[in-house]
RODRENPA-600140 format. One record per atom (N, C-alpha, C): x, y, z; atom name; residue number from 1. Coordinates in pm, whole numbers. Example, Ala and Ser with C-alpha at 12.3 -4.5 7.8 and 13.67 -1.06 7.14 Angstrom:
BEGIN
- 1319|-569|780|N|1
- 1230|-450|780|CA|1
- 1320|-330|780|C|1
- 1285|-225|708|N|2
- 1367|-106|714|CA|2
- 1290|3|787|C|2
//
This chain:
BEGIN
- 1290|1952|-667|N|1
- 1371|1832|-646|CA|1
- 1449|1801|-772|C|1
- 1579|1779|-756|N|2
- 1662|1741|-871|CA|2
- 1649|1591|-895|C|2
- 1693|1548|-1013|N|3
- 1687|1405|-1044|CA|3
- 1777|1326|-949|C|3
- 1891|1381|-913|N|4
- 1980|1309|-821|CA|4
- 1917|1296|-683|C|4
- 1845|1398|-638|N|5
- 1775|1389|-510|CA|5
- 1663|1285|-518|C|5
- 1593|1283|-630|N|6
- 1486|1185|-648|CA|6
- 1544|1043|-644|C|6
- 1653|1021|-714|N|7
- 1715|888|-718|CA|7
- 1762|846|-579|C|7
- 1814|941|-503|N|8
- 1857|909|-367|CA|8
- 1740|863|-281|C|8
- 1624|926|-299|N|9
- 1507|889|-220|CA|9
- 1435|767|-274|C|9
- 1481|715|-387|N|10
- 1426|589|-438|CA|10
- 1504|468|-388|C|10
- 1604|494|-303|N|11
- 1677|386|-238|CA|11
- 1605|347|-109|C|11
- 1628|224|-62|N|12
- 1568|179|63|CA|12
- 1621|265|178|C|12
- 1533|319|261|N|13
- 1579|405|371|CA|13
- 1656|325|476|C|13
- 1749|391|540|N|14
- 1828|327|646|CA|14
- 1775|371|782|C|14
- 1792|284|879|N|15
- 1753|318|1016|CA|15
- 1603|327|1033|C|15
- 1557|382|1145|N|16
- 1413|397|1170|CA|16
- 1347|482|1062|C|16
- 1225|448|1027|N|17
- 1154|514|917|CA|17
- 1020|568|965|C|17
- 997|696|943|N|18
- 865|754|967|CA|18
- 778|730|844|C|18
- 658|678|866|N|19
- 574|640|753|CA|19
- 426|651|789|C|19
- 343|650|685|N|20
- 198|642|701|CA|20
- 149|531|610|C|20
- 30|479|639|N|21
- -29|375|557|CA|21
- -167|419|512|C|21
- -190|410|380|N|22
- -320|440|320|CA|22
- -377|308|271|C|22
- -489|263|330|N|23
- -532|125|310|CA|23
- -683|109|302|C|23
- -729|27|207|N|24
- -871|-12|200|CA|24
- -886|-144|278|C|24
- -871|-134|407|N|25
- -848|-249|495|CA|25
- -958|-355|491|C|25
- -1080|-315|465|N|26
- -1191|-411|467|CA|26
- -1207|-484|334|C|26
- -1136|-439|233|N|27
- -1153|-496|99|CA|27
- -1107|-640|91|C|27
- -982|-666|132|N|28
- -925|-800|126|CA|28
- -840|-824|250|C|28
- -811|-950|277|N|29
- -740|-986|399|CA|29
- -593|-942|395|C|29
- -536|-921|275|N|30
- -394|-887|270|CA|30
- -364|-751|330|C|30
- -462|-659|328|N|31
- -442|-529|393|CA|31
- -418|-546|543|C|31
- -489|-639|604|N|32
- -472|-662|747|CA|32
- -330|-709|781|C|32
- -277|-794|695|N|33
- -139|-839|715|CA|33
- -41|-721|702|C|33
- -61|-640|600|N|34
- 30|-527|578|CA|34
- 26|-428|694|C|34
- -94|-394|738|N|35
- -108|-300|850|CA|35
- -43|-357|976|C|35
- -68|-483|1004|N|36
- -11|-545|1124|CA|36
- 141|-550|1116|C|36
- 193|-582|999|N|37
- 338|-586|977|CA|37
- 399|-450|1007|C|37
- 338|-344|956|N|38
- 393|-211|977|CA|38
- 385|-168|1123|C|38
- 274|-195|1188|N|39
- 258|-153|1326|CA|39
- 352|-227|1421|C|39
- 388|-350|1387|N|40
- 468|-432|1478|CA|40
- 616|-435|1443|C|40
- 654|-385|1325|N|41
- 795|-393|1286|CA|41
- 877|-288|1360|C|41
- 989|-332|1412|N|42
- 1071|-246|1498|CA|42
- 1137|-131|1422|C|42
- 1150|-140|1290|N|43
- 1214|-34|1213|CA|43
- 1118|78|1176|C|43
- 987|53|1187|N|44
- 889|144|1131|CA|44
- 815|223|1239|C|44
- 811|353|1221|N|45
- 737|443|1310|CA|45
- 616|494|1232|C|45
- 501|431|1254|N|46
- 381|464|1179|CA|46
- 317|588|1240|C|46
- 316|697|1162|N|47
- 264|825|1212|CA|47
- 113|839|1192|C|47
- 57|766|1094|N|48
- -87|778|1067|CA|48
- -134|660|986|C|48
- -263|629|1002|N|49
- -331|526|925|CA|49
- -452|590|858|C|49
- -460|580|726|N|50
- -567|643|649|CA|50
- -657|537|586|C|50
- -787|553|602|N|51
- -883|461|540|CA|51
- -911|505|397|C|51
- -890|415|303|N|52
- -909|447|160|CA|52
- -1045|398|112|C|52
- -1102|463|11|N|53
- -1230|419|-44|CA|53
- -1213|295|-131|C|53
- -1316|212|-137|N|54
- -1321|104|-235|CA|54
- -1466|67|-259|C|54
- -1491|8|-375|N|55
- -1627|-29|-412|CA|55
- -1624|-162|-487|C|55
- -1677|-265|-421|N|56
- -1695|-396|-484|CA|56
- -1802|-471|-406|C|56
- -1800|-604|-413|N|57
- -1903|-682|-345|CA|57
- -1898|-670|-194|C|57
- -1790|-613|-139|N|58
- -1778|-597|5|CA|58
- -1826|-460|54|C|58
- -1873|-376|-36|N|59
- -1920|-244|4|CA|59
- -2035|-201|-88|C|59
- -2109|-102|-43|N|60
- -2221|-52|-124|CA|60
- -2185|76|-200|C|60
- -2068|134|-169|N|61
- -2022|256|-235|CA|61
- -1877|279|-191|C|61
- -1803|366|-260|N|62
- -1669|400|-212|CA|62
- -1669|453|-69|C|62
- -1770|532|-34|N|63
- -1780|584|103|CA|63
- -1801|471|203|C|63
- -1889|377|171|N|64
- -1913|264|260|CA|64
- -1787|180|276|C|64
- -1714|162|166|N|65
- -1588|88|175|CA|65
- -1487|158|264|C|65
- -1480|290|254|N|66
- -1389|367|339|CA|66
- -1429|354|486|C|66
- -1559|367|515|N|67
- -1604|358|654|CA|67
- -1578|218|711|C|67
- -1602|115|633|N|68
- -1575|-21|679|CA|68
- -1425|-42|702|C|68
- -1344|19|617|N|69
- -1199|10|634|CA|69
- -1155|82|761|C|69
- -1214|197|786|N|70
- -1184|272|908|CA|70
- -1214|186|1032|C|70
- -1330|122|1033|N|71
- -1367|37|1147|CA|71
- -1274|-83|1160|C|71
- -1231|-137|1046|N|72
- -1143|-255|1051|CA|72
- -1004|-218|1103|C|72
- -957|-98|1070|N|73
- -830|-53|1125|CA|73
- -838|-48|1278|C|73
- -946|7|1331|N|74
- -964|14|1476|CA|74
- -969|-125|1536|C|74
- -1036|-218|1468|N|75
- -1044|-355|1516|CA|75
- -905|-419|1524|C|75
- -824|-399|1422|N|76
- -690|-458|1420|CA|76
- -603|-401|1531|C|76
- -613|-272|1556|N|77
- -535|-212|1664|CA|77
- -573|-272|1799|C|77
- -701|-300|1818|N|78
- -745|-365|1942|CA|78
- -686|-504|1954|C|78
- -687|-580|1844|N|79
- -633|-715|1845|CA|79
- -484|-716|1876|C|79
- -413|-611|1835|N|80
- -269|-603|1860|CA|80
- -237|-544|1997|C|80
- -341|-508|2074|N|81
- -316|-445|2203|CA|81
- -263|-304|2189|C|81
- -302|-236|2081|N|82
- -255|-100|2053|CA|82
- -371|-1|2047|C|82
- -464|-14|2135|N|83
- -581|74|2132|CA|83
- -543|221|2146|C|83
- -431|249|2210|N|84
- -388|388|2225|CA|84
- -350|450|2090|C|84
- -328|367|1989|N|85
- -292|416|1857|CA|85
- -413|456|1774|C|85
- -533|436|1825|N|86
- -652|470|1748|CA|86
- -660|619|1715|C|86
- -588|699|1789|N|87
- -589|844|1763|CA|87
- -517|880|1633|C|87
- -438|789|1577|N|88
- -366|820|1453|CA|88
- -444|774|1330|C|88
- -566|723|1347|N|89
- -648|673|1237|CA|89
- -737|787|1184|C|89
- -743|799|1051|N|90
- -818|909|990|CA|90
- -905|857|876|C|90
- -1026|906|870|N|91
- -1115|872|758|CA|91
- -1064|936|629|C|91
- -1083|863|518|N|92
- -1037|912|390|CA|92
- -1149|961|300|C|92
- -1123|963|172|N|93
- -1216|1016|72|CA|93
- -1346|935|67|C|93
- -1454|1005|44|N|94
- -1585|940|33|CA|94
- -1622|912|-112|C|94
- -1548|969|-206|N|95
- -1567|943|-348|CA|95
- -1430|937|-414|C|95
- -1426|895|-540|N|96
- -1304|904|-618|CA|96
- -1292|1044|-676|C|96
- -1177|1077|-731|N|97
- -1157|1209|-789|CA|97
- -1251|1229|-908|C|97
- -1315|1344|-918|N|98
- -1402|1371|-1034|CA|98
- -1321|1403|-1159|C|98
- -1197|1450|-1141|N|99
- -1108|1485|-1253|CA|99
- -968|1501|-1196|C|99
- -874|1546|-1277|N|100
- -735|1555|-1235|CA|100
- -699|1689|-1170|C|100
- -799|1772|-1147|N|101
- -772|1904|-1087|CA|101
- -847|1927|-957|C|101
- -943|1840|-926|N|102
- -1030|1864|-812|CA|102
- -1005|1762|-701|C|102
- -949|1803|-588|N|103
- -927|1709|-477|CA|103
- -1058|1674|-408|C|103
- -1057|1559|-342|N|104
- -1171|1517|-259|CA|104
- -1135|1546|-114|C|104
- -1211|1631|-45|N|105
- -1177|1664|94|CA|105
- -1193|1545|187|C|105
- -1102|1533|282|N|106
- -1111|1427|382|CA|106
- -1014|1458|495|C|106
- -1040|1404|615|N|107
- -943|1418|723|CA|107
- -807|1360|687|C|107
- -807|1251|610|N|108
- -680|1188|571|CA|108
- -596|1281|485|C|108
- -658|1340|383|N|109
- -584|1431|295|CA|109
- -533|1552|372|C|109
- -614|1607|459|N|110
- -572|1721|540|CA|110
- -454|1684|629|C|110
- -465|1568|693|N|111
- -359|1526|784|CA|111
- -228|1501|709|C|111
- -236|1438|592|N|112
- -115|1412|516|CA|112
- -49|1543|472|C|112
- -128|1640|432|N|113
- -72|1771|397|CA|113
- 6|1831|514|C|113
- -55|1832|630|N|114
- 8|1891|748|CA|114
- 130|1812|793|C|114
- 117|1681|795|N|115
- 227|1597|842|CA|115
- 347|1605|748|C|115
- 321|1596|618|N|116
- 431|1596|521|CA|116
- 513|1723|528|C|116
- 451|1834|564|N|117
- 523|1961|571|CA|117
- 625|1964|685|C|117
- 620|1867|774|N|118
- 718|1855|881|CA|118
- 846|1787|834|C|118
- 846|1739|708|N|119
- 960|1663|656|CA|119
- 1028|1741|544|C|119
- 1130|1682|484|N|120
- 1208|1752|381|CA|120
- 1258|1651|279|C|120
- 1319|1702|173|N|121
- 1378|1614|73|CA|121
- 1485|1526|136|C|121
- 1561|1581|228|N|122
- 1669|1505|293|CA|122
- 1615|1407|396|C|122
- 1499|1436|451|N|123
- 1437|1350|554|CA|123
- 1288|1335|521|C|123
- 1255|1250|420|N|124
- 1116|1245|373|CA|124
- 1026|1157|459|C|124
- 897|1178|445|N|125
- 795|1092|502|CA|125
- 760|986|397|C|125
- 753|861|438|N|126
- 722|751|346|CA|126
- 572|722|351|C|126
- 509|729|235|N|127
- 365|709|222|CA|127
- 341|575|155|C|127
- 296|477|232|N|128
- 268|344|179|CA|128
- 120|338|143|C|128
- 90|310|18|N|129
- -48|310|-30|CA|129
- -80|173|-91|C|129
- -189|112|-44|N|130
- -223|-23|-90|CA|130
- -370|-32|-130|C|130
- -424|81|-176|N|131
- -561|84|-226|CA|131
- -571|187|-336|C|131
- -692|225|-373|N|132
- -709|338|-463|CA|132
- -638|458|-402|C|132
- -561|531|-482|N|133
- -470|630|-425|CA|133
- -531|770|-420|C|133
- -662|775|-400|N|134
- -740|899|-396|CA|134
- -693|994|-286|C|134
- -672|943|-166|N|135
- -632|1028|-53|CA|135
- -500|1098|-81|C|135
- -404|1023|-132|N|136
- -271|1078|-158|CA|136
- -277|1181|-270|C|136
- -350|1149|-377|N|137
- -364|1242|-489|CA|137
- -432|1371|-444|C|137
- -533|1360|-359|N|138
- -601|1479|-309|CA|138
- -506|1567|-229|C|138
- -424|1505|-145|N|139
- -326|1583|-68|CA|139
- -229|1654|-161|C|139
- -185|1587|-268|N|140
- -94|1650|-364|CA|140
- -160|1766|-437|C|140
- -289|1756|-464|N|141
- -360|1867|-528|CA|141
- -376|1985|-431|C|141
- -404|1956|-305|N|142
- -419|2062|-206|CA|142
- -286|2134|-181|C|142
- -178|2056|-174|N|143
- -49|2114|-137|CA|143
- 60|2048|-223|C|143
- 79|2093|-345|N|144
- 174|2029|-437|CA|144
- 317|2022|-383|C|144
- 353|2113|-294|N|145
- 491|2116|-244|CA|145
- 528|1994|-160|C|145
- 430|1917|-116|N|146
- 465|1798|-38|CA|146
- 529|1691|-126|C|146
- 520|1704|-257|N|147
- 583|1606|-347|CA|147
- 733|1597|-323|C|147
- 795|1706|-275|N|148
- 938|1707|-249|CA|148
- 971|1659|-107|C|148
- 869|1628|-29|N|149
- 890|1592|111|CA|149
- 844|1450|144|C|149
- 795|1378|43|N|150
- 745|1243|65|CA|150
- 806|1147|-36|C|150
- 802|1019|-1|N|151
- 830|910|-95|CA|151
- 706|823|-96|C|151
- 650|799|-214|N|152
- 528|720|-227|CA|152
- 564|578|-268|C|152
- 514|482|-194|N|153
- 530|340|-228|CA|153
- 391|286|-253|C|153
- 361|252|-379|N|154
- 224|214|-415|CA|154
- 218|77|-480|C|154
- 128|-5|-429|N|155
- 95|-132|-492|CA|155
- -26|-107|-583|C|155
- -2|-110|-714|N|156
- -110|-81|-807|CA|156
- -70|-112|-950|C|156
- -168|-133|-1034|N|157
- -143|-167|-1174|CA|157
- -87|-308|-1187|C|157
- -56|-348|-1308|N|158
- 7|-476|-1336|CA|158
- 143|-453|-1398|C|158
- 221|-559|-1409|N|159
- 352|-546|-1472|CA|159
- 337|-513|-1621|C|159
- 441|-459|-1680|N|160
- 432|-406|-1816|CA|160
- 401|-514|-1920|C|160
- 437|-639|-1893|N|161
- 410|-744|-1991|CA|161
- 272|-807|-1972|C|161
- 193|-755|-1876|N|162
- 55|-802|-1859|CA|162
- -32|-740|-1969|C|162
- -138|-808|-2011|N|163
- -217|-757|-2124|CA|163
- -279|-619|-2103|C|163
- -307|-581|-1979|N|164
- -365|-449|-1953|CA|164
- -325|-406|-1813|C|164
- -373|-291|-1772|N|165
- -346|-243|-1636|CA|165
- -476|-215|-1561|C|165
- -576|-297|-1589|N|166
- -706|-281|-1523|CA|166
- -706|-353|-1388|C|166
- -614|-313|-1305|N|167
- -598|-367|-1170|CA|167
- -684|-287|-1075|C|167
- -736|-349|-969|N|168
- -838|-291|-882|CA|168
- -798|-154|-828|C|168
- -678|-144|-769|N|169
- -638|-17|-709|CA|169
- -628|95|-812|C|169
- -566|67|-924|N|170
- -548|169|-1027|CA|170
- -678|200|-1099|C|170
- -753|97|-1134|N|171
- -869|113|-1219|CA|171
- -984|185|-1149|C|171
- -987|181|-1014|N|172
- -1092|253|-942|CA|172
- -1081|404|-960|C|172
- -958|456|-966|N|173
- -938|601|-972|CA|173
- -816|631|-1058|C|173
- -837|625|-1190|N|174
- -727|649|-1283|CA|174
- -677|793|-1272|C|174
- -768|886|-1249|N|175
- -728|1027|-1235|CA|175
- -628|1043|-1120|C|175
- -655|977|-1007|N|176
- -563|985|-893|CA|176
- -428|925|-928|C|176
- -428|811|-997|N|177
- -303|748|-1036|CA|177
- -223|840|-1129|C|177
- -289|906|-1221|N|178
- -220|996|-1313|CA|178
- -155|1113|-1239|C|178
- -222|1162|-1136|N|179
- -165|1270|-1055|CA|179
- -40|1223|-983|C|179
- -48|1106|-923|N|180
- 66|1053|-847|CA|180
- 184|1022|-939|C|180
- 157|964|-1056|N|181
- 264|932|-1150|CA|181
- 323|1057|-1216|C|181
- 247|1166|-1215|N|182
- 293|1286|-1283|CA|182
- 348|1395|-1194|C|182
- 336|1379|-1061|N|183
- 373|1487|-969|CA|183
- 522|1497|-944|C|183
- 598|1399|-989|N|184
- 744|1393|-978|CA|184
- 794|1362|-837|C|184
- 703|1326|-747|N|185
- 748|1275|-617|CA|185
- 819|1142|-639|C|185
- 919|1109|-559|N|186
- 979|976|-568|CA|186
- 872|869|-551|C|186
- 866|775|-643|N|187
- 761|673|-645|CA|187
- 822|536|-662|C|187
- 789|445|-571|N|188
- 824|304|-583|CA|188
- 696|230|-619|C|188
- 695|164|-735|N|189
- 577|97|-786|CA|189
- 592|-53|-770|C|189
- 490|-115|-708|N|190
- 486|-260|-696|CA|190
- 371|-313|-780|C|190
- 399|-363|-902|N|191
- 293|-414|-989|CA|191
- 232|-542|-932|C|191
- 104|-560|-956|N|192
- 34|-676|-900|CA|192
- 60|-802|-982|C|192
- -18|-826|-1087|N|193
- 3|-948|-1165|CA|193
- 138|-941|-1237|C|193
- 214|-1048|-1222|N|194
- 344|-1056|-1285|CA|194
- 460|-1027|-1194|C|194
- 434|-969|-1076|N|195
- 542|-942|-980|CA|195
- 499|-985|-840|C|195
- 418|-903|-773|N|196
- 384|-936|-634|CA|196
- 280|-1048|-626|C|196
- 226|-1090|-739|N|197
- 137|-1207|-740|CA|197
- 210|-1333|-696|C|197
- 344|-1328|-691|N|198
- 423|-1442|-642|CA|198
- 418|-1455|-490|C|198
- 366|-1353|-423|N|199
- 366|-1355|-276|CA|199
- 233|-1412|-227|C|199
- 225|-1543|-220|N|200
- 102|-1611|-180|CA|200
- 132|-1718|-76|C|200
- 27|-1758|-4|N|201
- 41|-1858|101|CA|201
- -74|-1957|94|C|201
- -70|-2057|182|N|202
- -171|-2164|184|CA|202
- -217|-2191|327|C|202
- -327|-2264|340|N|203
- -379|-2298|472|CA|203
- -279|-2372|558|C|203
- -213|-2480|511|N|204
- -117|-2549|598|CA|204
- -5|-2458|647|C|204
- 43|-2369|560|N|205
- 151|-2280|601|CA|205
- 104|-2183|709|C|205
- -15|-2126|693|N|206
- -68|-2035|794|CA|206
- -91|-2106|927|C|206
- -147|-2224|919|N|207
- -174|-2300|1042|CA|207
- -43|-2332|1115|C|207
- 60|-2366|1042|N|208
- 187|-2405|1103|CA|208
- 257|-2286|1169|C|208
- 260|-2172|1099|N|209
- 341|-2061|1146|CA|209
- 266|-1962|1235|C|209
- 134|-1951|1219|N|210
- 62|-1847|1292|CA|210
- -37|-1897|1397|C|210
- -97|-2012|1373|N|211
- -205|-2057|1461|CA|211
- -159|-2067|1608|C|211
- -235|-2004|1696|N|212
- -210|-2014|1839|CA|212
- -103|-1921|1892|C|212
- -43|-1840|1807|N|213
- 67|-1753|1853|CA|213
- 15|-1632|1931|C|213
- -95|-1571|1886|N|214
- -158|-1460|1957|CA|214
- -294|-1435|1894|C|214
- -372|-1343|1951|N|215
- -508|-1318|1902|CA|215
- -507|-1266|1759|C|215
- -411|-1181|1726|N|216
- -401|-1129|1590|CA|216
- -375|-1241|1491|C|216
- -280|-1328|1522|N|217
- -246|-1437|1430|CA|217
- -366|-1529|1407|C|217
- -439|-1560|1512|N|218
- -558|-1644|1496|CA|218
- -663|-1575|1409|C|218
- -679|-1446|1427|N|219
- -774|-1368|1346|CA|219
- -736|-1374|1198|C|219
- -607|-1353|1170|N|220
- -561|-1355|1032|CA|220
- -578|-1494|971|C|220
- -544|-1597|1047|N|221
- -563|-1736|1000|CA|221
- -711|-1761|967|C|221
- -796|-1733|1062|N|222
- -938|-1762|1046|CA|222
- -997|-1692|925|C|222
- -967|-1564|909|N|223
- -1029|-1487|802|CA|223
- -970|-1521|665|C|223
- -841|-1547|661|N|224
- -779|-1586|533|CA|224
- -836|-1719|484|C|224
- -843|-1815|574|N|225
- -892|-1949|537|CA|225
- -1040|-1944|503|C|225
- -1118|-1872|582|N|226
- -1263|-1864|554|CA|226
- -1289|-1796|420|C|226
- -1215|-1690|391|N|227
- -1233|-1620|264|CA|227
- -1199|-1711|146|C|227
- -1087|-1780|156|N|228
- -1044|-1867|46|CA|228
- -1140|-1984|26|C|228
- -1184|-2043|136|N|229
- -1271|-2160|124|CA|229
- -1413|-2123|83|C|229
- -1447|-1994|90|N|230
- -1578|-1952|43|CA|230
- -1587|-1952|-109|C|230
- -1473|-1929|-175|N|231
- -1474|-1929|-322|CA|231
- -1403|-2050|-382|C|231
- -1335|-2130|-298|N|232
- -1260|-2245|-351|CA|232
- -1293|-2372|-274|C|232
- -1416|-2384|-228|N|233
- -1455|-2502|-148|CA|233
- -1431|-2630|-227|C|233
- -1357|-2721|-167|N|234
- -1331|-2850|-229|CA|234
- -1225|-2848|-337|C|234
- -1161|-2733|-355|N|235
- -1057|-2722|-458|CA|235
- -924|-2678|-396|C|235
- -817|-2703|-467|N|236
- -686|-2654|-425|CA|236
- -686|-2502|-431|C|236
- -629|-2436|-329|N|237
- -622|-2291|-332|CA|237
- -494|-2240|-266|C|237
- -456|-2122|-310|N|238
- -352|-2043|-244|CA|238
- -404|-1899|-242|C|238
- -349|-1818|-153|N|239
- -402|-1682|-135|CA|239
- -289|-1580|-143|C|239
- -302|-1484|-238|N|240
- -203|-1377|-244|CA|240
- -218|-1286|-123|C|240
- -105|-1249|-67|N|241
- -100|-1155|46|CA|241
- -14|-1037|0|C|241
- -41|-990|-121|N|242
- 53|-901|-188|CA|242
- 67|-764|-125|C|242
- -29|-714|-51|N|243
- -15|-581|8|CA|243
- 106|-570|101|C|243
- 146|-681|160|N|244
- 262|-680|250|CA|244
- 387|-632|178|C|244
- 397|-659|49|N|245
- 520|-626|-23|CA|245
- 547|-476|-25|C|245
- 442|-394|-30|N|246
- 461|-249|-29|CA|246
- 522|-204|103|C|246
- 469|-255|213|N|247
- 524|-222|344|CA|247
- 667|-273|357|C|247
- 693|-390|299|N|248
- 825|-452|313|CA|248
- 934|-378|237|C|248
- 896|-291|141|N|249
- 998|-212|73|CA|249
- 1081|-132|173|C|249
- 1019|-87|278|N|250
- 1087|-3|377|CA|250
- 1194|-79|454|C|250
- 1187|-211|455|N|251
- 1285|-291|530|CA|251
- 1363|-381|435|C|251
- 1370|-343|308|N|252
- 1436|-423|205|CA|252
- 1586|-397|199|C|252
- 1649|-388|315|N|253
- 1792|-360|323|CA|253
- 1871|-465|246|C|253
- 1961|-418|161|N|254
- 2044|-511|86|CA|254
- 1969|-591|-18|C|254
- 1846|-553|-48|N|255
- 1768|-624|-147|CA|255
- 1729|-764|-105|C|255
- 1715|-787|26|N|256
- 1690|-924|73|CA|256
- 1550|-974|43|C|256
- 1455|-884|18|N|257
- 1318|-927|-8|CA|257
- 1270|-904|-151|C|257
- 1334|-814|-223|N|258
- 1286|-785|-359|CA|258
- 1394|-717|-441|C|258
- 1379|-728|-573|N|259
- 1468|-661|-668|CA|259
- 1385|-559|-746|C|259
- 1455|-462|-806|N|260
- 1383|-353|-873|CA|260
- 1472|-288|-978|C|260
- 1411|-200|-1058|N|261
- 1483|-124|-1160|CA|261
- 1440|22|-1154|C|261
- 1527|109|-1200|N|262
- 1496|251|-1216|CA|262
- 1462|274|-1363|C|262
- 1352|349|-1389|N|263
- 1309|371|-1526|CA|263
- 1218|494|-1530|C|263
- 1187|545|-1649|N|264
- 1095|660|-1659|CA|264
- 955|624|-1612|C|264
- 888|718|-1549|N|265
- 752|695|-1500|CA|265
- 656|669|-1616|C|265
- 578|562|-1611|N|266
- 476|541|-1714|CA|266
- 358|637|-1692|C|266
- 269|640|-1787|N|267
- 150|725|-1778|CA|267
- 26|637|-1780|C|267
- -46|625|-1669|N|268
- -170|546|-1670|CA|268
- -276|614|-1757|C|268
- -323|544|-1858|N|269
- -423|601|-1947|CA|269
- -563|552|-1909|C|269
- -663|623|-1955|N|270
- -802|589|-1922|CA|270
- -854|469|-2001|C|270
- -776|418|-2095|N|271
- -818|302|-2173|CA|271
- -769|170|-2116|C|271
- -705|174|-1998|N|272
- -660|50|-1934|CA|272
- -520|8|-1972|C|272
- -440|101|-2026|N|273
- -303|68|-2065|CA|273
- -210|180|-2017|C|273
- -80|150|-2017|N|274
- 21|251|-1988|CA|274
- 71|312|-2119|C|274
- 99|442|-2116|N|275
- 179|507|-2219|CA|275
- 319|527|-2161|C|275
- 419|532|-2248|N|276
- 557|543|-2202|CA|276
- 630|654|-2277|C|276
- 719|723|-2207|N|277
- 802|827|-2266|CA|277
- 936|830|-2194|C|277
- 1044|833|-2269|N|278
- 1177|839|-2207|CA|278
- 1205|976|-2146|C|278
- 1120|1073|-2174|N|279
- 1140|1208|-2119|CA|279
- 1086|1223|-1977|C|279
- 1018|1123|-1928|N|280
- 957|1133|-1795|CA|280
- 1062|1119|-1684|C|280
- 1028|1168|-1564|N|281
- 1114|1155|-1448|CA|281
- 1123|1008|-1406|C|281
- 1221|976|-1323|N|282
- 1247|837|-1285|CA|282
- 1158|791|-1171|C|282
- 1122|664|-1176|N|283
- 1060|594|-1064|CA|283
- 1136|463|-1044|C|283
- 1103|393|-938|N|284
- 1157|259|-916|CA|284
- 1042|159|-929|C|284
- 1061|55|-1010|N|285
- 961|-51|-1026|CA|285
- 1017|-182|-974|C|285
- 945|-242|-880|N|286
- 986|-373|-827|CA|286
- 960|-479|-933|C|286
- 1055|-569|-951|N|287
- 1047|-669|-1056|CA|287
- 1045|-812|-1004|C|287
- 1083|-833|-878|N|288
- 1094|-970|-824|CA|288
- 1074|-967|-674|C|288
- 1000|-1066|-622|N|289
- 979|-1082|-478|CA|289
- 1044|-1212|-433|C|289
- 1131|-1204|-332|N|290
- 1188|-1325|-270|CA|290
- 1084|-1377|-171|C|290
- 997|-1461|-221|N|291
- 878|-1503|-149|CA|291
- 909|-1565|-13|C|291
- 999|-1660|-7|N|292
- 1026|-1730|118|CA|292
- 1090|-1639|222|C|292
- 1184|-1556|178|N|293
- 1250|-1465|272|CA|293
- 1151|-1366|332|C|293
- 1061|-1314|249|N|294
- 966|-1215|299|CA|294
- 861|-1279|389|C|294
- 814|-1399|357|N|295
- 719|-1465|447|CA|295
- 785|-1497|581|C|295
- 912|-1532|580|N|296
- 983|-1556|706|CA|296
- 982|-1430|792|C|296
- 1008|-1315|729|N|297
- 1007|-1189|804|CA|297
- 866|-1155|851|C|297
- 766|-1175|765|N|298
- 627|-1147|804|CA|298
- 586|-1231|924|C|298
- 612|-1360|921|N|299
- 572|-1446|1032|CA|299
- 649|-1411|1159|C|299
- 776|-1373|1146|N|300
- 854|-1332|1263|CA|300
- 789|-1212|1330|C|300
- 752|-1113|1249|N|301
- 695|-990|1305|CA|301
- 555|-1014|1365|C|301
- 472|-1088|1295|N|302
- 335|-1110|1343|CA|302
- 330|-1190|1473|C|302
- 425|-1278|1494|N|303
- 422|-1366|1611|CA|303
- 500|-1310|1729|C|303
- 552|-1189|1716|N|304
- 627|-1129|1828|CA|304
- 538|-1115|1951|C|304
//
């Protein structure tokens, strides 16, 4: 891939878009919003849904997090009346990468390898990743040539002026992040704190726009509010729904939802910081989210 071809694929795609979603769906409620947005948006043709590993208080291991995410994807498809789409759901990695040379086998990595080979630099497959990027990195290790046939859109790390980059998605599997940042595939990066942290909502807003519209909307309302009130009982709260921003890059026609810059790819280091070099290939980094415009689009799609 030439630099000019890479830059062309770092632009927002026009027309219908073939894409896949790699998601740790059970980890936080924002994954559910992102998945629902992609499945219901008229511009997006979702070819596959991959369950990503995660490990925190909601799981007993990365494998358990992946399995819970797999089950939650199936649950969401049922709520949307899309049970026939369950055949496109694939289990992901059961562990994180042991190093930067050894892939973790999974149905998700195998499927992404096979699917991506159906595309080309001129007609790429868009890979939306909103969790630890183990599945995608494993696919790139198995079949490096797919780097020229995909565009990766990843929500991970923090903005460059944040004190560190110990963000959940990146920090779980730094080796995977280093592979993705170094493979030279077109990469759109959505930093968490300092950029997409502006994409948050509140209970009154959710109740006004989503409550009673359909079973999915009620589910999202109930779980978002219950989660927030479990840790903020009796206090003012707002809830980031930042995973939606990665999916929304695909429909960011005319820059209506976000702004971005082209710059050399940073290098995620194992000490929790980025290294930088002007000799690196280009990526696109999102720098601003038009919060109100994007929530208007999200609520429009969810309530269809």
